[in-house]
LUMDO-365987 format. One line per field, with one value per residue (C-alpha): residue number from 1; x, y, z. Coordinates in nm, 4 decimals. Example, Ala and Ser with C-alpha at 12.3 -4.5 7.8 and 13.67 -1.06 7.14 Angstrom:
num = c(1|2)
X = c(1.2300|1.3670)
Y = c(-0.4500|-0.1060)
Z = c(0.7800|0.7140)
END
This chain:
num = c(1|2|3|4|5|6|7|8|9|10|11|12|13|14|15|16|17|18|19|20|21|22|23|24|25|26|27|28|29|30|31|32|33|34|35|36|37|38|39|40|41|42|43|44|45|46|47|48|49|50|51|52|53|54|55|56|57|58|59|60|61|62|63|64|65|66|67|68|69|70|71|72|73|74|75|76|77|78|79|80|81|82|83|84|85|86|87|88|89|90|91|92|93|94|95|96|97|98|99|100|101|102|103|104|105|106|107|108|109|110|111|112|113|114|115|116|117|118|119|120|121|122|123|124|125|126|127|128|129|130|131|132|133|134|135|136|137|138|139|140|141|142|143|144|145|146|147|148|149|150|151|152|153|154|155|156|157|158|159|160|161|162|163|164|165|166|167|168|169|170|171|172|173|174|175|176|177|178|179|180|181|182|183|184|185|186|187|188|189|190|191|192|193|194|195|196|197|198|199|200|201|202|203|204|205|206|207|208|209|210|211|212|213|214|215|216|217|218|219|220|221|222|223|224|225|226|227|228|229|230|231|232|233|234|235|236|237|238|239|240|241|242|243|244|245|246|247|248|249|250|251|252|253|254|255|256|257|258|259|260|261|262|263|264|265|266|267|268|269|270|271|272|273|274|275|276|277|278|279|280|281|282|283|284|285|286|287|288|289|290|291|292|293|294|295|296|297|298|299|300|301|302|303|304|305|306|307|308|309|310|311|312|313|314|315|316|317|318|319|320|321|322|323|324|325|326|327|328|329|330|331|332|333|334|335|336|337|338|339|340|341|342|343|344|345|346|347|348|349|350|351|352|353|354|355|356|357|358|359|360|361|362|363|364|365|366|367|368|369|370|371|372|373|374|375|376|377|378|379|380|381|382|383|384|385|386|387|388|389|390|391|392|393|394|395|396|397|398|399|400|401|402|403|404|405|406|407|408|409|410|411|412|413|414|415|416|417|418|419|420|421|422|423|424|425|426|427|428|429|430|431|432|433|434|435|436|437|438|439|440|441|442|443|444|445|446|447|448|449|450|451|452|453|454|455|456|457|458|459|460|461|462|463|464|465|466|467|468|469|470|471|472|473|474|475|476|477|478|479|480|481|482|483|484|485|486|487|488|489|490|491|492|493|494|495|496|497|498|499|500|501|502|503|504|505|506|507|508|509|510|511|512|513|514|515|516|517|518|519|520|521|522|523|524|525|526|527|528|529|530|531|532|533|534|535|536|537|538|539|540|541|542|543|544|545|546|547|548|549|550|551|552|553|554|555|556|557|558|559|560|561|562|563|564|565|566|567|568|569|570|571|572|573|574|575|576|577|578|579|580|581|582|583|584|585|586|587|588|589|590|591|592|593|594|595|596|597|598|599|600|601|602|603|604|605|606|607|608|609|610|611|612|613|614|615|616|617|618|619|620|621|622|623|624|625|626|627|628|629|630|631|632|633|634|635|636|637|638|639|640|641|642|643|644|645|646|647|648|649|650|651|652|653|654|655|656|657|658|659|660|661|662|663|664|665|666|667|668|669|670|671|672|673|674|675|676|677|678|679|680|681|682|683|684|685|686|687|688|689|690|691|692|693|694|695|696|697|698|699|700|701|702|703|704|705|706)
X = c(0.0000|0.1362|0.0980|0.1948|0.3893|0.2895|0.6369|0.8944|1.2615|1.4270|1.7422|2.0734|2.2109|2.3829|2.2069|2.1587|2.4410|2.7085|2.7231|2.6056|2.6010|2.2888|2.2481|1.9239|1.9634|1.7068|1.7045|1.7277|1.4540|1.6699|1.8450|2.2066|2.3218|2.6988|2.8697|3.1971|3.3421|3.3387|3.2688|2.9454|2.7026|2.3337|2.0571|1.6868|1.4186|1.1685|0.9098|0.7934|1.1345|1.0932|1.1850|1.2871|1.6075|1.7594|1.8788|2.0033|1.9867|1.9478|1.9373|1.6216|1.4946|1.5706|1.4509|1.3167|1.1967|0.9887|1.1415|0.8109|0.5496|0.7831|0.6510|0.8896|0.8772|1.0608|1.0638|1.1273|1.3499|1.1939|0.8186|0.8215|0.5918|0.5969|0.6040|0.5131|0.6869|0.5711|0.6291|0.9927|0.9808|1.3553|1.3982|1.6020|1.9126|1.9454|2.2377|2.2031|2.1215|1.8158|1.8230|1.5492|1.5057|1.3543|1.1984|0.9935|0.6951|0.7048|0.4460|0.7180|0.9561|1.1005|1.2794|1.5278|1.6938|2.0105|2.1055|2.4608|2.5816|2.2549|2.1721|1.8601|1.7327|1.4003|1.2142|0.8825|0.6930|0.5114|0.1847|0.3007|0.1741|0.4718|0.8301|0.9204|1.2120|1.4457|1.7400|2.0701|2.2734|2.6275|2.6639|2.9081|2.8524|2.4764|2.5017|2.3728|2.6377|2.6485|2.6517|2.7983|2.4914|2.6574|2.4362|2.3073|2.0505|2.2090|2.0594|1.7887|2.0302|2.0942|2.4656|2.5550|2.8948|2.9409|3.1573|3.4066|3.4924|3.2563|3.0160|2.6748|2.4413|2.0738|1.8146|1.5655|1.2699|1.3558|1.3697|1.0268|0.8908|1.0353|1.3332|1.7028|1.9180|2.2887|2.5010|2.8371|3.0446|3.3766|3.5147|3.8935|4.0562|4.3503|4.5959|4.7143|4.9415|4.7893|4.7832|4.4843|4.1988|3.9465|3.8056|3.5059|3.3500|3.1092|2.9129|2.8888|2.6949|2.8616|2.8284|2.6394|2.8952|2.9135|3.2167|3.3390|3.5523|3.7627|3.8983|4.1777|4.1514|4.4299|4.3011|4.0668|4.1787|4.0018|4.2679|4.2404|4.5658|4.4742|4.1822|4.1261|3.8606|3.7269|3.4802|3.2354|3.3400|3.0325|3.0533|3.0154|2.7093|2.9106|3.0037|2.7867|2.5982|2.5637|2.9393|3.1095|3.2942|3.1821|3.4823|3.5946|3.8760|4.1090|4.0894|4.3325|4.0939|3.7259|3.7684|3.5764|3.3583|3.3919|3.2720|3.1135|3.1035|2.9492|2.9405|2.7685|2.6416|2.8100|2.7127|2.8899|2.8712|3.0114|3.2911|3.2747|2.9005|2.9300|3.2537|3.4792|3.8020|3.7570|3.9003|3.8744|3.6975|3.5459|3.4905|3.3310|3.4763|3.4505|3.7891|3.9458|3.9069|3.5565|3.4003|3.6706|3.6247|3.8949|3.9804|4.1693|4.3173|4.3442|4.5764|4.8699|4.7496|4.7518|4.4906|4.4131|4.1518|3.9811|3.7473|3.3994|3.2403|3.4682|3.4479|3.2426|2.9743|2.9946|2.7752|2.7725|2.3984|2.2987|2.4819|2.5967|2.4683|2.5592|2.2686|2.2717|1.9501|1.9104|1.9467|1.6134|1.4420|1.5232|1.6648|2.0425|2.2997|2.6104|2.9402|3.1431|3.4756|3.6126|3.6223|3.9584|3.9973|4.0030|4.3698|4.6167|4.8153|5.1789|5.4353|5.6982|6.0696|6.2365|6.5839|6.7555|7.0994|7.0410|7.2325|7.0311|6.9996|7.0849|7.3500|7.6128|7.9479|8.2616|8.4547|8.3450|8.2307|8.5184|8.7609|8.6170|8.8764|8.8053|8.8445|8.5410|8.3421|8.4286|8.3177|7.9962|7.9082|7.9417|7.6629|7.4087|7.1402|7.1652|6.9218|7.1247|7.4501|7.3225|7.2127|7.5440|7.7474|7.5850|7.7092|8.0305|8.2554|8.5065|8.2401|8.0986|8.4334|8.3965|8.1243|8.3535|8.3180|7.9402|7.8692|7.7525|7.5202|7.3184|7.2245|6.8865|6.5952|6.3677|6.0031|5.9898|5.6470|5.5020|5.1643|5.0790|5.1548|5.1701|5.4088|5.7101|5.7341|5.8783|5.8837|6.1416|6.0376|6.2912|6.0893|6.3547|6.4201|6.0687|6.1991|6.0323|6.1919|6.0515|6.2376|6.1219|6.2273|6.1515|6.1217|5.8299|5.6167|5.3725|5.0358|4.9422|4.9684|5.3227|5.3934|5.7133|5.8124|6.1560|6.4880|6.8455|7.1877|7.0308|6.8029|6.4240|6.2269|5.9064|5.6205|5.3814|5.1131|5.3058|5.6172|5.9021|6.2129|6.4811|6.5551|6.8285|6.6267|6.9348|7.1203|6.7966|6.9653|6.7160|6.7608|6.4835|6.3397|6.1173|5.7441|5.6069|5.2992|5.1345|5.0560|4.9266|5.2606|5.2907|5.6439|5.9533|6.3206|6.6698|7.0045|7.2350|7.3491|7.1438|7.4397|7.6365|7.6046|7.5214|7.2194|6.8933|6.5344|6.2777|5.9000|5.7020|5.3368|5.1569|4.8109|4.5516|4.4719|4.8407|4.8720|5.0888|5.4006|5.5260|5.8603|5.9513|6.3168|6.5062|6.8725|7.0694|7.0623|6.7217|6.4417|6.1658|6.1048|6.1483|5.8676|5.9377|5.6576|5.8154|5.6531|5.4683|5.4851|5.3889|5.1217|5.2673|5.0482|5.2664|5.2419|5.3253|5.6384|5.9489|6.1854|6.5225|6.8407|7.0215|7.3278|7.2729|6.9073|6.5730|6.3812|6.0048|5.7840|5.4215|5.1237|5.1723|5.5257|5.6949|5.9824|5.9970|6.3375|6.4234|6.7715|6.8397|7.1261|6.9427|6.5918|6.4668|6.1901|6.1381|5.9430|6.1485|6.0177|6.2272|6.1654|5.8079|5.5471|5.4963|5.1217|5.0689|4.6923|4.4624|4.6092|4.4950|4.2384|4.4243|4.7817|4.8057|4.8253|5.1973|5.3999|5.7603|6.0971|6.4228|6.7928|6.9082|7.2753|7.3253|7.0029|6.6587|6.3909|6.0155|5.7584|5.4068|5.0884|4.7528|4.6077|4.7366|4.7081|4.9742|5.2698|5.5049|5.5304|5.8986|6.0835|6.4472|6.5507|6.7924|6.9854|7.1619|6.8244|6.6333|6.3543|6.1849|6.2478|6.0480|6.2358|6.1548|6.4262|6.5816|6.8873|7.0479|6.8471|6.5481|6.3054|6.1312|5.8309|5.5947|5.3442|5.5884|5.9404|6.1113|6.4612|6.6695|6.9568|7.1483|7.0071|7.1943|7.1084|7.0277|6.6949|6.5784|6.6802|6.4392|6.1703|5.9563|5.8824|5.5666|5.5029|5.2835|5.2913|5.1555|4.9754|4.9239|5.2412|5.4453|5.6635|5.7098|5.7169|5.4991|5.6738|5.5984|5.8262|5.9399|6.0279|5.6795|5.4727|5.2960|5.2502|5.4014|5.2315|4.9262|4.7894|4.4678|4.4189|4.7679|4.8334|4.9867|5.0776|4.9333|5.2442|5.5688|5.8904|6.1537|6.4631|6.8165|7.0703|7.4082|7.5997|7.9457|7.8251|7.5665|7.7524|8.0916|7.9377|7.6864)
Y = c(0.0000|0.3392|0.6443|0.9980|1.2059|1.5675|1.6953|1.7304|1.7994|2.1015|1.9309|2.1196|2.2587|1.9909|1.7031|1.4172|1.5177|1.3442|1.1017|1.2618|1.1368|1.1517|1.0916|1.0801|1.2397|1.0456|1.2652|1.5967|1.4963|1.6174|1.4873|1.5881|1.6250|1.6119|1.7016|1.5027|1.7082|2.0511|1.9484|2.1445|2.0174|2.1095|2.0014|1.9724|1.9608|1.6820|1.6216|1.3039|1.1490|1.1648|0.8321|0.6776|0.4889|0.4493|0.1012|0.1772|0.3880|0.2227|0.4786|0.6795|0.4503|0.4608|0.2006|0.3411|0.1814|0.3588|0.3013|0.3078|0.1707|-0.0807|0.0583|-0.0371|0.1079|0.2198|0.5952|0.7401|1.0488|1.1519|1.1023|1.0931|0.7946|0.4940|0.1237|-0.0552|-0.3630|-0.5834|-0.4387|-0.4739|-0.6546|-0.6976|-0.3383|-0.0557|-0.1516|-0.4688|-0.4283|-0.5697|-0.4950|-0.5072|-0.6323|-0.6671|-0.8423|-0.5627|-0.2193|-0.1852|-0.0855|-0.4173|-0.6761|-0.9437|-0.7647|-0.9809|-0.8105|-0.9726|-0.8623|-1.0298|-0.9409|-0.9355|-1.2349|-1.4287|-1.7560|-1.6587|-1.4352|-1.2458|-1.2229|-1.0894|-1.0610|-0.7487|-0.7968|-1.0113|-0.8963|-1.0345|-1.1404|-1.5042|-1.6253|-1.8816|-2.0500|-2.0364|-2.3570|-2.4180|-2.5580|-2.8325|-2.9184|-2.8509|-2.6707|-2.3275|-2.0597|-1.6954|-1.4382|-1.0891|-0.9103|-0.8250|-0.9582|-0.8861|-1.0349|-1.0990|-1.2960|-1.4450|-1.5622|-1.4284|-1.3969|-1.3795|-1.3559|-1.5704|-1.4694|-1.7478|-1.5995|-1.8219|-1.6977|-1.8657|-1.8401|-1.9331|-1.9439|-1.6702|-1.8532|-2.1615|-1.9530|-1.8079|-2.1603|-2.2618|-2.4520|-2.3812|-2.4553|-2.3936|-2.3349|-2.2228|-2.2748|-2.1238|-1.8682|-1.8665|-1.5308|-1.3931|-1.4167|-1.0842|-1.1237|-0.9128|-0.9263|-0.6913|-0.8972|-0.6275|-0.6262|-0.4746|-0.6525|-0.5192|-0.6659|-0.4434|-0.5178|-0.3572|-0.3980|-0.7266|-0.8668|-0.9206|-0.7967|-0.8486|-0.5716|-0.6552|-0.3632|-0.4226|-0.2103|-0.1573|-0.2566|-0.0319|0.2822|0.1616|0.2993|0.1585|-0.0176|-0.2187|-0.2934|-0.5989|-0.6566|-0.9946|-1.0805|-1.3691|-1.6351|-1.8150|-2.1742|-2.2387|-2.4135|-2.7328|-2.7470|-2.9095|-2.6390|-2.8666|-2.8650|-2.6116|-2.4524|-2.0926|-1.8901|-1.5332|-1.4196|-1.1394|-0.8406|-0.5496|-0.3116|-0.2197|-0.0292|0.2927|0.2308|0.3766|0.2010|0.3993|0.2195|0.3203|0.0799|-0.2293|-0.0729|-0.0412|0.1044|0.1181|0.4176|0.5175|0.7528|0.9727|1.0277|1.1393|1.3374|1.1292|0.9425|0.5937|0.2692|0.4040|0.3041|0.5767|0.4589|0.6159|0.5065|0.6539|0.7252|0.9107|1.2498|1.2017|1.0539|0.9997|0.9722|0.7429|0.7255|0.4147|0.4129|0.0712|0.2226|0.2864|0.1209|0.4425|0.5872|0.9297|1.0563|1.3665|1.4334|1.5212|1.5321|1.6294|1.4357|1.7002|1.6813|1.3068|1.0839|0.7180|0.6627|0.7507|0.5826|0.7627|0.6364|0.7155|0.8321|0.8485|0.9715|1.0024|1.3624|1.3390|1.3026|1.6506|1.9890|1.9426|2.2183|2.1847|2.1751|2.4880|2.3207|1.9742|1.7490|1.7584|1.3840|1.4023|1.4431|1.3264|1.0122|1.0508|0.9993|0.7842|0.8150|0.4783|0.3850|0.2352|0.1045|0.1434|0.4080|0.6551|0.5895|0.9469|1.1999|0.9286|1.0564|0.9513|0.8438|0.5955|0.7271|0.5435|0.7906|1.0793|1.1888|1.0233|1.3581|1.4911|1.1829|1.2260|1.5894|1.4853|1.2445|1.5255|1.7215|1.4417|1.2901|0.9260|0.8199|0.9905|0.8564|0.5024|0.5721|0.7343|0.4540|0.2014|0.3773|0.1725|-0.0541|0.2227|0.4520|0.1778|0.1585|0.5223|0.4394|0.5435|0.8997|0.9025|1.1323|0.9116|1.1821|1.1538|0.7918|0.8707|0.6240|0.5960|0.4979|0.1735|0.0622|-0.1604|-0.0529|-0.3729|-0.7370|-0.8584|-0.6204|-0.6263|-0.2466|-0.0991|0.2704|0.4516|0.7863|1.0275|1.2260|1.4963|1.5804|1.4824|1.2626|0.9318|0.6597|0.3381|0.0150|-0.3224|-0.6046|-0.9578|-1.0928|-0.8564|-1.0088|-1.2007|-1.3739|-1.2706|-0.9437|-0.8628|-0.7289|-0.5371|-0.6000|-0.4697|-0.3520|-0.3890|-0.3376|-0.2694|-0.5769|-0.5996|-0.8928|-0.9571|-1.2059|-1.3327|-1.5244|-1.7779|-1.7520|-1.5325|-1.4002|-1.1354|-0.8972|-0.6495|-0.4032|-0.2541|-0.5727|-0.7801|-1.0622|-1.2854|-1.5043|-1.7651|-1.8461|-2.1493|-2.0794|-2.0044|-2.2148|-1.9313|-1.5980|-1.3840|-1.2969|-0.9353|-0.8463|-1.0033|-0.9047|-1.0463|-1.0150|-0.8944|-0.9392|-1.2328|-1.3425|-1.4391|-1.7880|-1.6567|-1.4475|-1.5496|-1.4452|-1.4069|-1.3616|-1.2512|-1.3225|-1.1435|-1.2711|-0.9901|-1.0663|-1.0040|-1.3462|-1.5284|-1.4700|-1.6995|-1.6598|-1.8341|-1.8581|-1.9660|-1.9732|-2.0921|-2.4702|-2.5069|-2.6560|-2.5368|-2.2707|-2.3402|-2.2337|-2.1058|-2.0377|-1.8697|-1.8549|-1.5240|-1.3511|-1.0022|-0.9255|-0.7659|-0.5766|-0.6112|-0.4041|-0.4412|-0.2251|-0.4376|-0.4952|-0.3250|-0.5345|-0.3491|-0.4773|-0.8238|-0.8544|-0.7728|-0.4967|-0.4736|-0.1801|-0.2431|-0.0062|0.0729|0.1878|-0.1025|-0.3061|-0.6745|-0.8273|-1.1435|-1.2960|-1.4777|-1.6788|-1.8478|-1.7979|-1.6344|-1.3743|-1.1259|-0.8071|-0.5422|-0.4111|-0.1010|0.1309|0.1540|0.1738|0.5196|0.4728|0.3194|0.3018|0.1713|0.1527|0.4599|0.3461|0.5116|0.4309|0.2100|0.5093|0.5411|0.3081|0.2833|0.1956|0.3144|0.3291|0.6909|0.7687|0.4685|0.5160|0.3595|0.6116|0.5505|0.7393|0.6921|0.8804|0.8621|1.0607|1.0005|1.3703|1.4617|1.2159|1.4277|1.1984|1.1089|0.9419|0.8416|0.5526|0.6805|0.3584|0.4983|0.5329|0.2818|0.5349|0.7083|1.0812|1.3141|1.4385|1.7893|1.8169|1.5546|1.7677|1.6844|1.3666|1.2801|0.9970|0.8006|0.6372|0.3776|0.1156|-0.1750|-0.0319|0.2922|0.4333|0.7270|0.9119|1.2320|1.5172|1.5909|1.9608|2.1879|2.2765|1.9133|1.8490|1.7762|1.6189|1.3050|1.1880|0.9864|0.7392|0.9902|1.2018|1.5545|1.4985|1.2574|1.3815|1.2690|1.5796|1.6200|1.4080|1.4756|1.5438|1.6574|1.9348|1.9149|2.2840|2.4233|2.1097|2.1144|1.8920|2.0021|2.0489|1.9087|1.5911|1.5368|1.4735|1.3340|0.9927|0.6868|0.3560|0.0404|-0.1752|0.0024|-0.0086|0.2485|0.1298|0.2603|0.1258|0.0026|0.1896|0.0364|-0.3239|-0.2688|-0.0780|-0.2459|-0.5933|-0.4964)
Z = c(0.0000|-0.1014|0.1214|0.0265|0.2745|0.2946|0.3830|0.1095|0.1603|0.0031|-0.1201|-0.1156|-0.4414|-0.6474|-0.4731|-0.7210|-0.9545|-0.7474|-0.4538|-0.1289|0.2270|0.4374|0.8067|0.9998|1.3412|1.5428|1.8520|1.6643|1.4162|1.1278|0.8187|0.7654|0.4039|0.3494|0.0230|0.0263|-0.2600|-0.0967|0.2630|0.3084|0.5729|0.5816|0.8166|0.7323|1.0000|0.9299|1.2060|1.0304|1.1038|1.4819|1.6415|1.3086|1.2496|0.9054|0.8087|0.4604|0.1488|-0.1917|-0.4708|-0.4145|-0.1358|0.2357|0.4855|0.8132|1.1361|1.4001|1.7408|1.9328|1.6942|1.5160|1.1850|0.9023|0.5523|0.2402|0.1756|-0.1703|-0.1753|-0.5069|-0.4616|-0.0774|-0.0796|0.1524|0.0829|0.4042|0.5398|0.8318|1.1804|1.2808|1.6155|1.6710|1.7868|1.6397|1.8375|1.6320|1.3929|1.0465|0.6872|0.4618|0.1026|-0.1589|-0.4913|-0.7018|-0.6775|-0.3561|-0.5716|-0.7598|-0.6476|-0.6699|-0.4340|-0.1552|0.1349|0.3736|0.6956|0.8237|1.1845|1.3127|1.5173|1.4887|1.3164|1.1242|0.8468|0.8283|0.4985|0.3711|0.0455|-0.0639|0.1266|0.4200|0.7573|0.9489|0.8901|0.8307|1.0398|0.8774|1.0534|0.8641|0.8488|0.7401|0.3902|0.4857|0.8502|0.8429|1.1756|1.2667|1.2170|1.3395|1.0624|1.0224|0.8913|0.5588|0.2800|-0.0681|-0.3056|-0.6436|-0.9348|-0.7144|-0.4457|-0.0969|-0.0165|0.3551|0.5229|0.8323|1.1275|1.0497|0.7077|0.5100|0.2435|0.2502|-0.0476|-0.0529|-0.3240|-0.2318|-0.3865|-0.1836|0.1344|0.0626|0.0179|0.3528|0.2179|0.2375|-0.0667|-0.0138|-0.3224|-0.1798|0.1330|0.2381|-0.0044|-0.0588|0.0068|-0.1868|0.1021|0.2378|0.5387|0.8091|1.1854|1.1970|1.3421|1.2617|0.9126|0.7415|0.4421|0.1828|-0.1048|-0.4134|-0.7314|-1.0334|-1.4116|-1.3880|-1.1460|-0.7717|-0.5781|-0.2243|-0.0698|0.2352|0.4410|0.6935|1.0083|1.2598|1.6056|1.8039|1.6252|1.3093|1.0748|0.7244|0.6309|0.3207|0.0868|-0.1325|-0.3991|-0.5173|-0.7915|-0.7841|-1.0335|-1.1628|-1.2913|-1.6617|-1.8040|-1.8477|-1.4811|-1.2188|-1.0314|-0.7301|-0.6704|-0.4472|-0.7371|-0.7059|-0.5937|-0.5316|-0.7604|-0.6592|-0.8958|-0.9222|-1.1019|-1.1168|-1.4437|-1.4954|-1.1902|-0.8413|-0.5250|-0.2408|0.0951|0.4269|0.7188|0.5729|0.2525|-0.0862|-0.4235|-0.7606|-0.9941|-1.3312|-1.2283|-1.5378|-1.5049|-1.1425|-1.1788|-0.9544|-1.0160|-1.1672|-1.0283|-0.6741|-0.3552|-0.1380|0.2188|0.5261|0.8631|1.2148|1.3727|1.6635|1.4970|1.3538|1.0405|0.7813|0.4071|0.2698|-0.0973|-0.2092|-0.5594|-0.7213|-0.9844|-0.7536|-0.4296|-0.2268|0.0036|0.1435|0.3854|0.5134|0.8048|0.6819|1.0282|1.3181|1.6410|1.8228|1.5506|1.5029|1.7138|1.6391|1.6840|1.3291|1.0417|0.7302|0.3960|0.0370|-0.1737|-0.5529|-0.7086|-1.0864|-1.1987|-1.3774|-1.0429|-0.9176|-1.0055|-1.0313|-1.0185|-1.2346|-1.0483|-1.1091|-1.0491|-1.1058|-0.7994|-0.6251|-0.6660|-1.0492|-1.1305|-1.3910|-1.3298|-1.2341|-1.5109|-1.3466|-1.4143|-1.4690|-1.3560|-1.6594|-1.7465|-2.1216|-2.3136|-2.5226|-2.8938|-2.9894|-2.8879|-2.8502|-2.7305|-2.9098|-2.6000|-2.3281|-1.9906|-1.8213|-1.9814|-1.7811|-1.5222|-1.1910|-1.0106|-1.1983|-1.1081|-0.7414|-0.7544|-0.9263|-0.6453|-0.3904|-0.5614|-0.6122|-0.3981|-0.2988|-0.5700|-0.8404|-0.6955|-0.7382|-1.0936|-1.1890|-1.0334|-1.2672|-1.5819|-1.5983|-1.3899|-1.3185|-1.1781|-0.9574|-0.7787|-0.6697|-0.4207|-0.1364|-0.2638|-0.2154|0.0807|0.3681|0.4956|0.1732|0.2468|0.3964|0.3689|0.0679|0.0841|-0.1154|-0.2371|-0.5089|-0.6537|-0.8436|-0.7803|-1.1395|-1.3189|-1.0848|-1.0724|-0.7567|-0.6697|-0.4593|-0.3149|-0.1714|0.0867|0.1240|-0.2412|-0.3545|-0.6384|-0.7223|-0.9333|-1.0763|-1.1301|-1.2600|-1.0275|-1.1407|-0.7862|-0.7221|-1.0014|-0.7850|-0.7909|-0.4360|-0.2478|-0.1357|0.2130|0.2856|0.6477|0.7398|0.5931|0.7087|0.5468|0.2069|0.2145|0.2516|0.3908|0.1970|0.2191|-0.0469|0.1382|0.3477|0.1277|0.2516|0.0779|0.1344|-0.1524|-0.2345|-0.4471|-0.6151|-0.7135|-0.7361|-0.5437|-0.3615|-0.0532|-0.0316|0.3099|0.3823|0.3915|0.7363|0.8110|1.0057|0.8407|1.1260|1.2869|1.3959|1.2933|1.1411|1.1271|1.0769|1.2508|0.9730|0.6155|0.4804|0.2672|0.5801|0.7317|1.0794|0.9715|1.1380|1.0765|1.3572|1.3389|1.6447|1.7247|2.0088|2.0963|2.1154|2.4826|2.5692|2.7321|2.4798|2.2723|1.9970|1.8244|1.4993|1.3929|1.0831|0.9807|0.6781|0.6500|0.8189|0.6097|0.8418|1.1034|1.4741|1.7074|2.0583|2.3090|2.6122|2.9538|3.0041|3.3432|3.2267|2.9619|2.6501|2.4028|2.0929|1.7763|1.4070|1.4276|1.3918|1.6845|1.7096|1.7307|2.0083|2.1967|2.0511|2.1573|1.9954|2.1752|2.1160|2.2165|2.3068|2.3099|2.6787|2.6139|2.7920|2.6530|2.5737|2.5025|2.3122|2.3223|1.9920|2.1444|2.4327|2.2843|2.6064|2.6243|2.9070|2.9747|3.1532|3.4826|3.4182|3.2454|3.3650|3.0878|2.9445|2.9979|3.3409|3.3296|3.0620|2.7138|2.5174|2.2596|1.9733|2.0755|1.7669|1.5346|1.5923|1.8119|1.6948|1.8450|1.6871|1.7616|1.7498|1.8040|2.0340|2.2319|2.2135|2.1201|2.1261|1.9199|2.0550|1.9787|2.1497|1.8610|1.5097|1.4259|1.6837|1.6758|1.8859|2.1865|2.1612|2.4488|2.4992|2.7214|2.9841|3.0482|3.3529|3.5254|3.3094|3.2653|2.9713|2.9363|2.7106|2.4023|2.2847|2.0208|1.7936|1.7241|1.3923|1.3464|1.1298|1.2078|0.9334|1.1019|0.9558|1.0639|1.0233|1.0336|1.1325|1.0780|1.2007|1.0305|1.0729|0.8709|0.5448|0.5811|0.8712|0.7135|0.7487|1.1061|1.3926|1.1736|1.1751|0.8201|0.7551|0.4679|0.2860|-0.0300|-0.0436|-0.3769|-0.6655|-0.8344|-0.5325|-0.5308|-0.1556|0.1558|0.4591|0.7883|1.1406|1.2629|1.6247|1.5974|1.5371|1.6240|1.2899|0.9875|0.6593|0.4253|0.6116|0.7676|0.5730|0.2006|0.1524|0.0008|0.1617|-0.0047|0.1482|0.0996|0.1822|0.3829|0.4737|0.2842|0.3382|0.0842|0.1965|-0.0730|-0.0294|-0.0206|-0.2930|-0.5646|-0.5473|-0.5743|-0.8403)
END
């Protein structure tokens, strides 16, 4: 039954021409309209919305539930008409998501509701007076299984994600008839090594295909660290539909589409039509500083974010939803300027050993007087020194003339897994270089973990190897049977027989530590489970090899020490933890340990917008002391590894560099100045790669042996 609503909303200018966010403020009886392009926020007072809770927005339709009367209905944002559903008896505090088979006005429309953590699904047909409750059983074990609430109806089938990572699919017609027909069980994930137990998953229907987006979140702080996209692979007509052969295939691109995700809801749009950047995922997530809008580019595997609702204006009672209404349904206002996200792709500069075809010189480069070469090295950055040294054998032997102070870390990242391209970004000079490395051509997502002496340890699923990015030498390491270790490091040059690799696992409840070790000659890893006397809340940042032992910093700011010789683990009673009470909820944003000029230095932040909490371990007193000035040093801090070097110039001293670029052209690094306690150029709307490591080449050992 259709009912007209007398009140009509005066939509903001431009509404319907681009994706907007809407939020129903239940207590304030208003709708909030947010333009993510220019950041404007407008509120509309709607008395008819009093006591209503929004459970989703699907194009022009929103689903609302009355908190007191249990009235449940679709509301059209174009005609402002209602399509009634049966009374919703679960209550508005029940988390979950609605889905429907066709337009709510269609007599054949079937609506479902899947609650979070339960073992049933609610469904109703157009004129049902009450919801039908159906128990959900596992496809293999035939037992009831809790579900996440994320679901979608696609091609007549209801797809539901279970808590244990499985995807359950049911024939909607069979459910309506009171029968359950399972067609899929566990879905295989494209393995991405991650110790982040928190994940958000979204179904998105796009271009006659079904996609699953998996977002990795870093602990309680909810920071987005990585995003993966999978596409449903349907069986061919020749294959037996009764077999569990439907799979999810990892995809590296969504083409000219853009995905818009908010909590448990996702929508796909043609990017060109709506004036946004294609092959990107736009994601709304609550964080410590408010509601963030993330933009993840599948082209170069970088993400950026901005706060669209600050914390003081962001309550978590009313969810944000993307709304995309056809322009024909309302008066649309043309955008006067192009969206800030629509930019040209960066033209990368490749490192190459090939000589140019034209402008050949008549004499070989080796004939150039060595004194001139030495002078040349004094004027070049480290990146250019490496490139020049590869011109000829004679020049490579001049590596001792490369200024040591120029050997600052590069940000090494690999945008794609299938082309072997690796990028090196110099955050001080702003130069970015691209190099093709065969070892980085992979079938699964690569994870860069740590670097030491010019080598980088990398994992591809369970496989692990150590790479010298400049010589392209590779040291193979046996596969590690577990993938959810927190951090991994090694003791020295991997080409030496005494080098050993260690992986650390810290259980989330702080009650268990596992350490896996490998050395040359071993066919498998050795597992050590030490006795735990003191809880240790470990992080992803790699340990520091200091005085022959590995030092680990946890979120409380206390130190755990592992001795690689006797395989003993201990948590130091001194220094006392930096945070003696409850662990700050957002201490995960930055929690790094570094060796700086012979001392251990900790960088911890309770708020990721202000990472200036720097502490030095005073070993004479075994106590942390606050550091207000880094002197001539620069810190390069990241989620997995961090490095410190002396500043090459006075203008760069006393800075903390972050793994971020100031724009899509990657012309400048982002740093926090300890002098003025500010970000430069800014904190928001800068880009960060998802897979990276701070890499400092060992020039002497790299160039001479190359």
